[in-house]
A tleap script that builds the chain and sets N, CA, C and O, in Angstrom:
source leaprc.protein.ff14SB
mol = sequence {
  NMET SER TYR LYS SER ASP VAL LYS ALA ILE
  ARG ARG ASN THR THR GLY VAL VAL PHE ALA
  GLY ARG THR ARG LEU ARG GLY ILE ILE LEU
  GLY ALA GLU ASN ALA THR THR VAL GLY ALA
  VAL THR LEU VAL ASN GLY GLY THR THR ASN
  ILE TYR PHE GLN ALA ASP ALA PRO VAL GLY
  ASP VAL PHE ALA PHE ASN ILE PRO GLU ASP
  GLY VAL LEU PHE GLU ASP GLY ILE SER ILE
  SER SER LEU THR GLY THR VAL THR VAL LEU
  LEU ASP CLYS
}
set mol.1.N position { -15.620 -11.700 -23.559 }
set mol.1.CA position { -15.084 -11.944 -22.242 }
set mol.1.C position { -14.947 -10.600 -21.535 }
set mol.1.O position { -14.475 -9.627 -22.124 }
set mol.2.N position { -15.358 -10.551 -20.283 }
set mol.2.CA position { -15.251 -9.306 -19.526 }
set mol.2.C position { -14.300 -9.492 -18.348 }
set mol.2.O position { -14.100 -10.601 -17.853 }
set mol.3.N position { -13.731 -8.395 -17.922 }
set mol.3.CA position { -12.791 -8.398 -16.822 }
set mol.3.C position { -13.363 -7.582 -15.680 }
set mol.3.O position { -14.055 -6.589 -15.903 }
set mol.4.N position { -13.071 -8.003 -14.442 }
set mol.4.CA position { -13.534 -7.241 -13.286 }
set mol.4.C position { -12.863 -5.871 -13.245 }
set mol.4.O position { -13.524 -4.853 -13.037 }
set mol.5.N position { -11.536 -5.852 -13.446 }
set mol.5.CA position { -10.793 -4.600 -13.412 }
set mol.5.C position { -9.388 -4.832 -13.944 }
set mol.5.O position { -8.961 -5.971 -14.135 }
set mol.6.N position { -8.684 -3.745 -14.178 }
set mol.6.CA position { -7.284 -3.843 -14.577 }
set mol.6.C position { -6.438 -4.038 -13.331 }
set mol.6.O position { -6.731 -3.472 -12.278 }
set mol.7.N position { -5.393 -4.834 -13.452 }
set mol.7.CA position { -4.491 -5.080 -12.330 }
set mol.7.C position { -3.133 -4.487 -12.675 }
set mol.7.O position { -2.659 -4.610 -13.805 }
set mol.8.N position { -2.515 -3.847 -11.696 }
set mol.8.CA position { -1.214 -3.214 -11.863 }
set mol.8.C position { -0.251 -3.826 -10.862 }
set mol.8.O position { -0.634 -4.089 -9.722 }
set mol.9.N position { 0.979 -4.055 -11.260 }
set mol.9.CA position { 2.010 -4.591 -10.368 }
set mol.9.C position { 3.026 -3.495 -10.072 }
set mol.9.O position { 3.592 -2.901 -10.989 }
set mol.10.N position { 3.256 -3.231 -8.789 }
set mol.10.CA position { 4.197 -2.194 -8.370 }
set mol.10.C position { 5.229 -2.827 -7.438 }
set mol.10.O position { 4.875 -3.426 -6.423 }
set mol.11.N position { 6.496 -2.692 -7.789 }
set mol.11.CA position { 7.585 -3.299 -7.013 }
set mol.11.C position { 8.275 -2.218 -6.181 }
set mol.11.O position { 8.576 -1.133 -6.680 }
set mol.12.N position { 8.522 -2.529 -4.908 }
set mol.12.CA position { 9.175 -1.574 -4.006 }
set mol.12.C position { 10.202 -2.283 -3.120 }
set mol.12.O position { 10.072 -3.467 -2.809 }
set mol.13.N position { 11.219 -1.526 -2.727 }
set mol.13.CA position { 12.184 -2.021 -1.739 }
set mol.13.C position { 12.404 -1.008 -0.623 }
set mol.13.O position { 13.357 -1.111 0.150 }
set mol.14.N position { 11.490 -0.010 -0.551 }
set mol.14.CA position { 11.527 0.992 0.517 }
set mol.14.C position { 10.094 1.250 0.999 }
set mol.14.O position { 9.129 0.882 0.329 }
set mol.15.N position { 9.972 1.879 2.149 }
set mol.15.CA position { 8.653 2.245 2.669 }
set mol.15.C position { 8.118 3.453 1.896 }
set mol.15.O position { 8.857 4.106 1.158 }
set mol.16.N position { 6.834 3.739 2.075 }
set mol.16.CA position { 6.222 4.893 1.431 }
set mol.16.C position { 4.967 4.523 0.674 }
set mol.16.O position { 4.470 3.401 0.778 }
set mol.17.N position { 4.458 5.474 -0.089 }
set mol.17.CA position { 3.213 5.305 -0.836 }
set mol.17.C position { 3.429 4.354 -2.009 }
set mol.17.O position { 4.391 4.485 -2.765 }
set mol.18.N position { 2.520 3.399 -2.145 }
set mol.18.CA position { 2.515 2.489 -3.290 }
set mol.18.C position { 1.524 2.998 -4.331 }
set mol.18.O position { 1.827 3.053 -5.522 }
set mol.19.N position { 0.331 3.371 -3.859 }
set mol.19.CA position { -0.721 3.899 -4.734 }
set mol.19.C position { -1.547 4.878 -3.918 }
set mol.19.O position { -1.958 4.556 -2.804 }
set mol.20.N position { -1.800 6.077 -4.457 }
set mol.20.CA position { -2.398 7.152 -3.666 }
set mol.20.C position { -3.917 7.254 -3.755 }
set mol.20.O position { -4.494 8.148 -3.135 }
set mol.21.N position { -4.575 6.393 -4.484 }
set mol.21.CA position { -6.027 6.469 -4.585 }
set mol.21.C position { -6.709 5.229 -4.046 }
set mol.21.O position { -6.057 4.254 -3.673 }
set mol.22.N position { -8.020 5.280 -4.011 }
set mol.22.CA position { -8.805 4.124 -3.573 }
set mol.22.C position { -8.470 2.936 -4.471 }
set mol.22.O position { -8.484 3.058 -5.696 }
set mol.23.N position { -8.169 1.790 -3.866 }
set mol.23.CA position { -7.779 0.616 -4.638 }
set mol.23.C position { -7.998 -0.656 -3.832 }
set mol.23.O position { -8.305 -0.607 -2.641 }
set mol.24.N position { -7.839 -1.765 -4.482 }
set mol.24.CA position { -7.949 -3.068 -3.822 }
set mol.24.C position { -6.662 -3.851 -4.018 }
set mol.24.O position { -6.145 -3.955 -5.129 }
set mol.25.N position { -6.159 -4.395 -2.930 }
set mol.25.CA position { -5.007 -5.281 -2.977 }
set mol.25.C position { -5.483 -6.618 -3.525 }
set mol.25.O position { -6.392 -7.230 -2.965 }
set mol.26.N position { -4.873 -7.075 -4.617 }
set mol.26.CA position { -5.268 -8.333 -5.265 }
set mol.26.C position { -4.290 -9.465 -5.004 }
set mol.26.O position { -4.657 -10.639 -5.049 }
set mol.27.N position { -3.050 -9.107 -4.733 }
set mol.27.CA position { -2.038 -10.124 -4.474 }
set mol.27.C position { -0.750 -9.474 -4.037 }
set mol.27.O position { -0.605 -8.252 -4.093 }
set mol.28.N position { 0.195 -10.306 -3.597 }
set mol.28.CA position { 1.464 -9.790 -3.105 }
set mol.28.C position { 2.551 -10.839 -3.304 }
set mol.28.O position { 2.311 -12.038 -3.162 }
set mol.29.N position { 3.745 -10.367 -3.634 }
set mol.29.CA position { 4.924 -11.230 -3.723 }
set mol.29.C position { 5.991 -10.565 -2.865 }
set mol.29.O position { 6.379 -9.424 -3.118 }
set mol.30.N position { 6.458 -11.271 -1.861 }
set mol.30.CA position { 7.445 -10.734 -0.928 }
set mol.30.C position { 8.668 -11.625 -0.936 }
set mol.30.O position { 8.563 -12.834 -0.727 }
set mol.31.N position { 9.821 -11.038 -1.175 }
set mol.31.CA position { 11.071 -11.791 -1.190 }
set mol.31.C position { 11.978 -11.361 -0.059 }
set mol.31.O position { 12.168 -10.168 0.178 }
set mol.32.N position { 12.547 -12.348 0.647 }
set mol.32.CA position { 13.536 -12.056 1.691 }
set mol.32.C position { 14.808 -11.541 1.016 }
set mol.32.O position { 15.151 -11.971 -0.085 }
set mol.33.N position { 15.500 -10.623 1.680 }
set mol.33.CA position { 16.681 -9.995 1.080 }
set mol.33.C position { 17.821 -10.968 0.826 }
set mol.33.O position { 18.483 -10.897 -0.209 }
set mol.34.N position { 18.052 -11.872 1.762 }
set mol.34.CA position { 19.189 -12.785 1.635 }
set mol.34.C position { 18.924 -14.055 2.437 }
set mol.34.O position { 17.821 -14.267 2.939 }
set mol.35.N position { 19.943 -14.889 2.549 }
set mol.35.CA position { 19.785 -16.190 3.213 }
set mol.35.C position { 19.820 -16.102 4.735 }
set mol.35.O position { 19.780 -17.134 5.405 }
set mol.36.N position { 19.894 -14.893 5.298 }
set mol.36.CA position { 19.938 -14.766 6.756 }
set mol.36.C position { 18.855 -13.850 7.319 }
set mol.36.O position { 18.767 -13.671 8.534 }
set mol.37.N position { 18.028 -13.267 6.445 }
set mol.37.CA position { 17.032 -12.293 6.887 }
set mol.37.C position { 15.624 -12.726 6.484 }
set mol.37.O position { 15.397 -13.139 5.347 }
set mol.38.N position { 14.694 -12.632 7.412 }
set mol.38.CA position { 13.279 -12.882 7.121 }
set mol.38.C position { 12.723 -11.678 6.375 }
set mol.38.O position { 13.032 -10.539 6.726 }
set mol.39.N position { 11.910 -11.912 5.355 }
set mol.39.CA position { 11.231 -10.824 4.660 }
set mol.39.C position { 9.949 -10.484 5.406 }
set mol.39.O position { 9.282 -11.377 5.929 }
set mol.40.N position { 9.598 -9.213 5.462 }
set mol.40.CA position { 8.378 -8.790 6.159 }
set mol.40.C position { 7.873 -7.489 5.547 }
set mol.40.O position { 8.655 -6.619 5.162 }
set mol.41.N position { 6.539 -7.374 5.464 }
set mol.41.CA position { 5.930 -6.154 4.954 }
set mol.41.C position { 4.658 -5.861 5.748 }
set mol.41.O position { 3.923 -6.771 6.134 }
set mol.42.N position { 4.417 -4.575 5.979 }
set mol.42.CA position { 3.175 -4.111 6.597 }
set mol.42.C position { 2.575 -3.053 5.686 }
set mol.42.O position { 3.207 -2.040 5.387 }
set mol.43.N position { 1.337 -3.306 5.244 }
set mol.43.CA position { 0.623 -2.363 4.380 }
set mol.43.C position { -0.448 -1.662 5.202 }
set mol.43.O position { -1.201 -2.298 5.938 }
set mol.44.N position { -0.504 -0.339 5.064 }
set mol.44.CA position { -1.471 0.463 5.812 }
set mol.44.C position { -2.368 1.227 4.838 }
set mol.44.O position { -2.035 1.400 3.666 }
set mol.45.N position { -3.519 1.681 5.356 }
set mol.45.CA position { -4.466 2.460 4.581 }
set mol.45.C position { -3.977 3.905 4.492 }
set mol.45.O position { -3.942 4.621 5.493 }
set mol.46.N position { -3.603 4.322 3.296 }
set mol.46.CA position { -3.133 5.690 3.081 }
set mol.46.C position { -1.941 6.024 3.955 }
set mol.46.O position { -1.012 5.226 4.076 }
set mol.47.N position { -1.963 7.200 4.564 }
set mol.47.CA position { -0.879 7.632 5.430 }
set mol.47.C position { -1.158 7.358 6.900 }
set mol.47.O position { -0.498 7.926 7.771 }
set mol.48.N position { -2.124 6.497 7.186 }
set mol.48.CA position { -2.512 6.220 8.566 }
set mol.48.C position { -1.646 5.128 9.176 }
set mol.48.O position { -0.710 4.634 8.547 }
set mol.49.N position { -1.967 4.767 10.389 }
set mol.49.CA position { -1.306 3.632 11.038 }
set mol.49.C position { -2.234 2.416 11.073 }
set mol.49.O position { -1.952 1.433 11.759 }
set mol.50.N position { -3.352 2.488 10.325 }
set mol.50.CA position { -4.303 1.387 10.283 }
set mol.50.C position { -3.754 0.258 9.414 }
set mol.50.O position { -3.738 0.366 8.187 }
set mol.51.N position { -3.306 -0.818 10.046 }
set mol.51.CA position { -2.731 -1.950 9.334 }
set mol.51.C position { -3.847 -2.741 8.668 }
set mol.51.O position { -4.792 -3.175 9.327 }
set mol.52.N position { -3.730 -2.925 7.352 }
set mol.52.CA position { -4.720 -3.693 6.599 }
set mol.52.C position { -4.173 -5.049 6.159 }
set mol.52.O position { -4.948 -5.972 5.908 }
set mol.53.N position { -2.830 -5.184 6.061 }
set mol.53.CA position { -2.256 -6.454 5.603 }
set mol.53.C position { -0.806 -6.553 6.067 }
set mol.53.O position { -0.046 -5.589 5.982 }
set mol.54.N position { -0.436 -7.734 6.557 }
set mol.54.CA position { 0.948 -8.022 6.939 }
set mol.54.C position { 1.324 -9.382 6.388 }
set mol.54.O position { 0.489 -10.285 6.324 }
set mol.55.N position { 2.589 -9.531 5.987 }
set mol.55.CA position { 3.063 -10.820 5.485 }
set mol.55.C position { 4.534 -10.993 5.829 }
set mol.55.O position { 5.276 -10.023 5.986 }
set mol.56.N position { 4.933 -12.253 5.943 }
set mol.56.CA position { 6.326 -12.611 6.193 }
set mol.56.C position { 6.770 -13.629 5.151 }
set mol.56.O position { 5.969 -14.437 4.682 }
set mol.57.N position { 8.049 -13.587 4.792 }
set mol.57.CA position { 8.652 -14.572 3.898 }
set mol.57.C position { 9.776 -15.254 4.666 }
set mol.57.O position { 10.557 -14.577 5.334 }
set mol.58.N position { 9.875 -16.577 4.587 }
set mol.58.CA position { 10.946 -17.275 5.282 }
set mol.58.C position { 12.322 -16.804 4.810 }
set mol.58.O position { 12.458 -16.275 3.706 }
set mol.59.N position { 13.309 -16.993 5.626 }
set mol.59.CA position { 14.692 -16.614 5.313 }
set mol.59.C position { 15.077 -17.167 3.942 }
set mol.59.O position { 14.936 -18.362 3.681 }
set mol.60.N position { 15.570 -16.276 3.062 }
set mol.60.CA position { 16.049 -16.680 1.749 }
set mol.60.C position { 14.981 -17.220 0.813 }
set mol.60.O position { 15.310 -17.913 -0.149 }
set mol.61.N position { 13.719 -16.924 1.065 }
set mol.61.CA position { 12.628 -17.501 0.287 }
set mol.61.C position { 11.687 -16.402 -0.208 }
set mol.61.O position { 11.945 -15.213 -0.019 }
set mol.62.N position { 10.597 -16.819 -0.841 }
set mol.62.CA position { 9.597 -15.904 -1.388 }
set mol.62.C position { 8.223 -16.309 -0.879 }
set mol.62.O position { 7.908 -17.496 -0.794 }
set mol.63.N position { 7.400 -15.309 -0.536 }
set mol.63.CA position { 6.008 -15.520 -0.158 }
set mol.63.C position { 5.162 -14.891 -1.258 }
set mol.63.O position { 5.316 -13.707 -1.556 }
set mol.64.N position { 4.274 -15.667 -1.861 }
set mol.64.CA position { 3.380 -15.153 -2.897 }
set mol.64.C position { 1.953 -15.540 -2.533 }
set mol.64.O position { 1.687 -16.684 -2.163 }
set mol.65.N position { 1.031 -14.574 -2.643 }
set mol.65.CA position { -0.341 -14.832 -2.230 }
set mol.65.C position { -1.298 -14.054 -3.120 }
set mol.65.O position { -1.161 -12.842 -3.285 }
set mol.66.N position { -2.273 -14.763 -3.694 }
set mol.66.CA position { -3.364 -14.132 -4.442 }
set mol.66.C position { -4.553 -14.023 -3.506 }
set mol.66.O position { -4.964 -15.014 -2.902 }
set mol.67.N position { -5.105 -12.831 -3.384 }
set mol.67.CA position { -6.225 -12.613 -2.475 }
set mol.67.C position { -7.527 -12.922 -3.223 }
set mol.67.O position { -7.773 -12.368 -4.294 }
set mol.68.N position { -8.352 -13.797 -2.666 }
set mol.68.CA position { -9.569 -14.221 -3.354 }
set mol.68.C position { -10.632 -13.127 -3.444 }
set mol.68.O position { -10.579 -12.108 -2.755 }
set mol.69.N position { -11.595 -13.387 -4.320 }
set mol.69.CA position { -12.767 -12.531 -4.524 }
set mol.69.C position { -12.392 -11.091 -4.840 }
set mol.69.O position { -11.719 -10.837 -5.839 }
set mol.70.N position { -12.811 -10.151 -4.013 }
set mol.70.CA position { -12.615 -8.730 -4.306 }
set mol.70.C position { -11.368 -8.127 -3.680 }
set mol.70.O position { -11.193 -6.909 -3.737 }
set mol.71.N position { -10.502 -8.926 -3.087 }
set mol.71.CA position { -9.284 -8.409 -2.495 }
set mol.71.C position { -9.540 -7.630 -1.216 }
set mol.71.O position { -10.610 -7.733 -0.616 }
set mol.72.N position { -8.545 -6.849 -0.803 }
set mol.72.CA position { -8.633 -6.030 0.403 }
set mol.72.C position { -8.756 -4.572 -0.028 }
set mol.72.O position { -7.892 -4.055 -0.736 }
set mol.73.N position { -9.825 -3.913 0.396 }
set mol.73.CA position { -10.068 -2.521 0.015 }
set mol.73.C position { -9.229 -1.572 0.869 }
set mol.73.O position { -9.275 -1.618 2.098 }
set mol.74.N position { -8.469 -0.721 0.203 }
set mol.74.CA position { -7.723 0.366 0.839 }
set mol.74.C position { -8.400 1.662 0.384 }
set mol.74.O position { -8.174 2.126 -0.734 }
set mol.75.N position { -9.219 2.236 1.246 }
set mol.75.CA position { -10.019 3.408 0.884 }
set mol.75.C position { -9.166 4.625 0.527 }
set mol.75.O position { -9.526 5.395 -0.364 }
set mol.76.N position { -8.034 4.802 1.218 }
set mol.76.CA position { -7.202 5.994 1.025 }
set mol.76.C position { -5.863 5.690 0.368 }
set mol.76.O position { -4.928 6.484 0.476 }
set mol.77.N position { -5.759 4.559 -0.308 }
set mol.77.CA position { -4.518 4.188 -0.968 }
set mol.77.C position { -3.694 3.227 -0.131 }
set mol.77.O position { -3.965 3.023 1.053 }
set mol.78.N position { -2.684 2.640 -0.758 }
set mol.78.CA position { -1.811 1.670 -0.089 }
set mol.78.C position { -0.461 2.318 0.186 }
set mol.78.O position { 0.150 2.907 -0.706 }
set mol.79.N position { 0.000 2.204 1.432 }
set mol.79.CA position { 1.335 2.641 1.808 }
set mol.79.C position { 2.029 1.512 2.545 }
set mol.79.O position { 1.385 0.692 3.199 }
set mol.80.N position { 3.349 1.478 2.432 }
set mol.80.CA position { 4.164 0.502 3.153 }
set mol.80.C position { 4.721 1.204 4.379 }
set mol.80.O position { 5.461 2.181 4.259 }
set mol.81.N position { 4.362 0.702 5.576 }
set mol.81.CA position { 4.873 1.330 6.799 }
set mol.81.C position { 6.159 0.671 7.272 }
set mol.81.O position { 6.969 1.316 7.939 }
set mol.82.N position { 6.366 -0.605 6.941 }
set mol.82.CA position { 7.639 -1.259 7.245 }
set mol.82.C position { 7.892 -2.341 6.205 }
set mol.82.O position { 6.967 -2.998 5.727 }
set mol.83.N position { 9.178 -2.513 5.863 }
set mol.83.CA position { 9.533 -3.482 4.843 }
set mol.83.C position { 10.953 -3.981 5.050 }
set mol.83.O position { 11.886 -3.199 5.231 }
set mol.84.N position { 11.094 -5.294 5.018 }
set mol.84.CA position { 12.403 -5.946 4.971 }
set mol.84.C position { 12.354 -6.867 3.762 }
set mol.84.O position { 11.597 -7.838 3.751 }
set mol.85.N position { 13.141 -6.576 2.762 }
set mol.85.CA position { 13.112 -7.353 1.529 }
set mol.85.C position { 12.563 -6.523 0.394 }
set mol.85.O position { 12.615 -5.293 0.420 }
set mol.86.N position { 12.035 -7.208 -0.604 }
set mol.86.CA position { 11.448 -6.558 -1.781 }
set mol.86.C position { 10.030 -7.066 -1.947 }
set mol.86.O position { 9.775 -8.261 -1.798 }
set mol.87.N position { 9.099 -6.161 -2.256 }
set mol.87.CA position { 7.698 -6.547 -2.378 }
set mol.87.C position { 7.146 -6.071 -3.730 }
set mol.87.O position { 7.451 -4.971 -4.192 }
set mol.88.N position { 6.339 -6.916 -4.340 }
set mol.88.CA position { 5.552 -6.544 -5.502 }
set mol.88.C position { 4.097 -6.595 -5.086 }
set mol.88.O position { 3.595 -7.641 -4.673 }
set mol.89.N position { 3.421 -5.461 -5.198 }
set mol.89.CA position { 2.024 -5.340 -4.796 }
set mol.89.C position { 1.174 -5.371 -6.067 }
set mol.89.O position { 1.407 -4.595 -6.994 }
set mol.90.N position { 0.190 -6.268 -6.104 }
set mol.90.CA position { -0.736 -6.372 -7.216 }
set mol.90.C position { -2.042 -5.715 -6.787 }
set mol.90.O position { -2.653 -6.132 -5.804 }
set mol.91.N position { -2.476 -4.678 -7.527 }
set mol.91.CA position { -3.640 -3.908 -7.120 }
set mol.91.C position { -4.489 -3.517 -8.309 }
set mol.91.O position { -4.049 -3.583 -9.456 }
set mol.92.N position { -5.730 -3.104 -8.015 }
set mol.92.CA position { -6.591 -2.574 -9.068 }
set mol.92.C position { -6.031 -1.253 -9.532 }
set mol.92.O position { -5.579 -0.435 -8.731 }
set mol.93.N position { -6.065 -1.060 -10.810 }
set mol.93.CA position { -5.540 0.177 -11.394 }
set mol.93.C position { -6.565 1.274 -11.303 }
set mol.93.O position { -6.310 2.395 -11.743 }
savepdb mol mol.pdb
quit
């Protein structure tokens, strides 16, 4: 049995760099902080302002999404430019 690639899960609750090298976003789990706040995350390519992925989680809930096929390519790494809640980013190692 062969695998396409290794997948790594990185959990964050603040903005900043998630992974500093070329990688592919494979999935995401976003949790709202509490029962009164919507969860939201914006992922950008490296340190740029180029938005590659955005997601929202309903108040007091969780949003989970597996990205099909080859995922979303982040040429210069994945960074979080804004975040409300907690996010787990699933990416190629």
